[in-house]
VOLO-925918 format. One line per 10 residues: number of its first residue (from 1); their letters; for each residue x, z, y of C-alpha. Coordinates in pm, whole numbers. Each point is the difference from the previous one (the first is absolute). Example, Ala and Ser with C-alpha at 12.3 -4.5 7.8 and 13.67 -1.06 7.14 Angstrom:
residues 2
1) AS) 1230/780/-450 ~ 137/-66/344
END
This chain:
residues 157
1) MSTVTNEADR) 0/0/0 ~ 138/-98/339 ~ -23/232/296 ~ 7/-102/362 ~ 208/213/235 ~ 13/-20/376 ~ 308/-95/200 ~ 103/358/70 ~ -14/87/-370 ~ 214/-303/-92
11) VRQNTPQRTL) 253/84/269 ~ 14/363/-114 ~ 37/-111/-363 ~ 298/-212/104 ~ 165/272/210 ~ 264/227/-155 ~ -123/353/-70 ~ 261/152/230 ~ -117/-214/293 ~ -365/85/-73
21) QKIDEGIEHS) 86/368/-4 ~ 176/-30/337 ~ -300/-183/154 ~ -252/246/-146 ~ 205/299/117 ~ 16/-152/348 ~ -380/-29/8 ~ -38/358/-120 ~ 250/130/256 ~ -171/-185/283
31) VRFHSGQPAR) -345/129/-97 ~ 128/357/-30 ~ 178/-17/334 ~ -279/-167/194 ~ -277/213/-154 ~ 128/296/198 ~ 14/-192/327 ~ -265/-34/274 ~ -256/-281/-35 ~ 176/-213/266
41) VISRRIHDLD) 323/1/-204 ~ -189/-93/-317 ~ -182/-274/194 ~ 332/-141/123 ~ 130/-9/-359 ~ -319/-175/-119 ~ 46/-254/280 ~ 357/-60/-119 ~ -123/-45/-357 ~ -255/-259/116
51) REWSIERWLE) 288/-198/151 ~ 238/39/-297 ~ 74/-324/-183 ~ -73/2/-373 ~ 225/-160/-262 ~ -242/-293/-18 ~ 26/-67/372 ~ 380/19/-11 ~ 21/-243/-292 ~ -253/-245/146
61) TNASGLAFCG) 167/-1/342 ~ 350/-43/-138 ~ -106/-268/-247 ~ -191/-203/257 ~ 285/26/253 ~ 260/-111/-253 ~ -221/-280/-132 ~ -68/-126/352 ~ 369/9/100 ~ 104/-168/-325
71) TVLGITVNRK) -256/-276/53 ~ 107/-61/361 ~ 369/-4/-96 ~ -78/-225/-296 ~ -174/-251/225 ~ 242/14/292 ~ 343/89/-141 ~ 41/-59/-372 ~ -246/-49/-285 ~ 184/267/-203
81) WLAVPLIVTG) -167/262/223 ~ -330/-91/-168 ~ 117/210/-295 ~ -59/312/212 ~ -381/-34/27 ~ -13/-98/-366 ~ 182/317/-107 ~ -184/227/245 ~ -346/-122/-98 ~ 98/42/-366
91) FLFQHAVQGW) 90/363/71 ~ -326/51/186 ~ -194/-148/-291 ~ 188/227/-241 ~ -92/300/214 ~ -367/-103/11 ~ -15/-33/-379 ~ 232/278/-118 ~ 32/235/296 ~ 375/-49/8
101) CPPLPVLRKL) 242/-229/181 ~ 372/29/87 ~ -44/159/347 ~ -240/265/-133 ~ 258/253/-129 ~ 193/-16/327 ~ -309/47/217 ~ -131/283/-218 ~ 336/173/8 ~ -17/-22/380
111) GVRTRGEIDR) -332/187/-19 ~ -243/-287/59 ~ -330/117/-146 ~ -308/-162/-144 ~ -324/8/200 ~ -135/248/-257 ~ 293/237/57 ~ -43/-23/376 ~ -375/59/-31 ~ 55/298/-231
121) EKYALKLARG) 192/174/277 ~ -245/-118/266 ~ -312/132/-173 ~ 166/330/-93 ~ 76/45/370 ~ -355/-95/97 ~ -122/265/-241 ~ 242/252/152 ~ -123/-92/349 ~ -357/72/-111
131) DFEDWQGKVE) -138/-354/10 ~ -207/52/-316 ~ -131/353/55 ~ -359/-86/88 ~ -31/-349/-145 ~ -294/85/-225 ~ -202/145/290 ~ 74/-308/210 ~ -107/-234/-278 ~ -325/191/-49
141) KQIAKIRQLM) -71/-20/376 ~ 65/-376/-1 ~ -235/-48/-296 ~ -268/201/181 ~ 43/-218/313 ~ -28/-319/-207 ~ -315/127/-172 ~ -151/92/338 ~ 77/-345/143 ~ -147/-170/-305
151) AEMKAAQ) -317/212/28 ~ -31/-88/371 ~ 49/-369/-76 ~ -264/14/-274 ~ -244/179/234 ~ 58/-263/271 ~ -103/-284/-234
END
């Protein structure tokens, strides 16, 4: 039986255990540190996390830049440069299918995280900030408003 895994799972499966441990410990340290800070400090960290580039974005940006440059150089300088986009797109395809490509170990070792890893820290901080404390009450109020509007619309017909 074949199972489908998302990009983050494939990247994590293809990341050495030591690197995963370092990334996970960094997330845990950040959450512990920021949890004891005022809401404005937590909000600033969440803002930074929203702007952090994921491994996918790094790979896509680097691959497209190299492919573009290789194509331009292949057309204008020497046809041998056309090997660059061929190789780069092959790596990108390999990453899409397997979750691994040659730049991946280097980027992961540098601490580049998956979107799931970034979001794990982000939502832990949102929880620490209190974003989810009264979510059930808010949902119930919204449902009551919707029911009231629907009743008013039905009465107006």
